[in-house]
N, C-alpha and C positions, 0 to 999 in steps of 0.2 A: 648447169647445163654444159656438155662437153663441147668444147669449141670445134669447128670444122678441122680437120688435119690438112697441113699444108702439101700442096702437089708442087711436082716439079714441073714449071711452066716455062717455056723456052720462046718468051716473047718480051716486048720492051717494057711492058707495063712494070714487072717485078724485078727488072736486070738491077744489080747492084751498081754504085759507081766504082770505076775502075781504081782500084788501091793496091799498091805493092805491098807485099810482105804482110798481109793481115793476118791476125791470130785469132783463135777460139778461146773465149774465156768461158769455163764451165761455171754454171751456179747449180748447187745441188744442197740439200739440207743436212747439215751436219759438215760439209766441206769447207774448204778454205773459204769460198766465197757463198755464204747461206743464205743470201738475199740477192733479188734482182738488183737491187740498187748497188750493193757491193761489187756484184759483176760489172756493173757499168762503169762504176768508178775505177775498176782495174781496166778496163778496156780503152784504146786509143781510137782516134777518128777511123772509121772504114774496118774496125775488128767485128767480130760475131761473138755475141753473148748467147751461150746454148744453154736453156733452162730445163733441168731434169724435172721429171714429174713430182709434183707436190702442191701444197697450198702455201702461198707466200703471203705474209702482210705488209703494211706500209704502202707509201707512194714511191714512183720512181721519177727521177728527175734527170733529162738529158739535156747538158749544158751545150752552149754553142760550138765549143771545141770539139764535139764528138761526132761530127760530119760524117754521114754514110755508114753510121753504126746500125747493125742488125741485130735485134733482140727475137730469138727464135725458142719457141718451146719444143722440148725433145719429148713429146707426150703430153699427158693433160695436165696442164698447168694453170691454176687458179691463183689470181691475185686479189686477196681482199684488201680493199684500199681504206684500212682501218688501223690504227695503233693496237699494241697488246691487249690494252683494255678495252678496245671496241671505239675509241674516241675518233671522230671523223677527222681526215686529213687533207680534204680538198680533192685534187684531181688523181686519179691512179696514176697515169703517166702526164708529165708535163715535158714536152720536148720543145727546145728551143734551137735544134741542130738542123740543118738542112739535109733532106736525103735519108732519113732514119726509117727504116722499115722493123714493123712490129707483127710477128707471124704467131698465130695459135695461141693466144694467151685469153683466158676467160677472165673478165673484169667484174668484181662483184661490190657494191655497196659505196662508191664515191659520193660523199655528202660533203657540204660546206662545213669548213673548219671555222667556228665562231671565234676562235682564238686570234686567228691570222686573217681571216678574210678570204682564203683561199676557197675557189668555187669547186663545187663537186661534179666535175665532168669525168666521164671515163677517159678520155684521151683529149688533152688540151695541147695543141700545136700550133706554134708560132712561127714557122719556118716552112720554106717551099720544099717540094719533092716529097713529101709523107707518103709511106704506103703502109696502111693497116690491113692486114690480111688474114682470113681464117680466126678472126677475134670476135668475141661477144662482150657486150656490156649488159648487166643486169642490175636493176633498182639503182639507178642514177638520181641524184636531185636535179641535175640539169641535164646537159646533152650527152648521148653516148660518146660522140667524136665532135668536138669543136676545131677546125682548122681555119688558120688564118695564114695563107700562103699559096702560091700558084703549084699546079702541076700534082695535086694531091690524088691519090687512088686508095678508094676504099673497096676491097674485093671479098666476096663470100664472108661476109660479116654477119652478126646477128645482134639486135638491140631489142630488149625487153624491158617494158616498165621503167623507162627513163623520162626524164622531165617530170617528177613526181611532186617537186615543191615548185616550180617555176614554169612559166608560158615559153617554153624553149621547144621546138622539135628534136627528134631523136639524133638527127645528123645534120650538122650545119658547118658549110665551106664557104669562106670567103676569099676568092682567088680564081684566077683563070684556069682553063685547062683541067677542070676537075672531072674525075671519073667514079662512077659509083655503079658496081656491077654486083649480081648474084648475090644481093643482101636482103635479109628479112627483118622487118620492123614490126614488132608486136606488142600491143598492151600500151602504147605510147600515147598517153592522152593529148598531147599538145601538138602533135604534128609529125610529119615522117621526115621528108628530106628538104633542106632548103639551101640551094647554092646562089650565091652572089657573084656572078662574074662571067666573063665571055668564054665561049666553046665548051660548056659543061655537056655532060652525057650522062645519062642514067638509065641502066638497061638491066632488065630482069631484077626488078625489085619488088618484093611481096610486102605489103601492107596488110595488116590484121588488127583491127579495132583501134582506129584513129578518132577520138570521140570529138576534139575540137582541133580547130587549125586547118592546115592544107596538108594533103597526102604528101605531093611532090610540088615544090615553088622553086622554079627557075628563073632568076633575074640576069639578063645580060644577053650580048648579043651571040648569034649563033648557037643558043642552049636548046 
């Protein structure tokens, strides 16, 4: 599936942290940085990793020191969350840094890695301020997005056929001030959106074929 194209939006939901002298690292097949992970490794906190069109394999880990990093697709970008031989690797994106943005990436086939115990989420985030925008996750063993942290934003995303191995909704956020907007969840048998935390907002979310579980489950004050 082709992910939604990023738009230039002048509002605070997508505003990046203020960082001086940020650079852009370009990821492209056959280039100096041929994988998304190599681009992330070459970037510093607050930098932008611009991913040229193509299908990339492997998982992406953003460590704590990369706060404020932006990973942005420049065209149609697919991340196959598997090794060269098709072996499962766990999460497609594992993000431990705060205020990280991922824009316009289509994630496919994140499954549990039995050799390490790593869980097959599309996005596994354990930090505040995450922005997942114009992305998609297809055929995940567990969630499309699991975020543990305040201030999360999931905007114009699509999740299809997630939670295929476990009783988990497509989108799970544990933290206050979460926002989910203009997002589609299709063929996810174990539930749609579950947010545990205060001041949550779910707006303009389409649910299509949720066989078990709850479509939208908000638990917290002022949700």
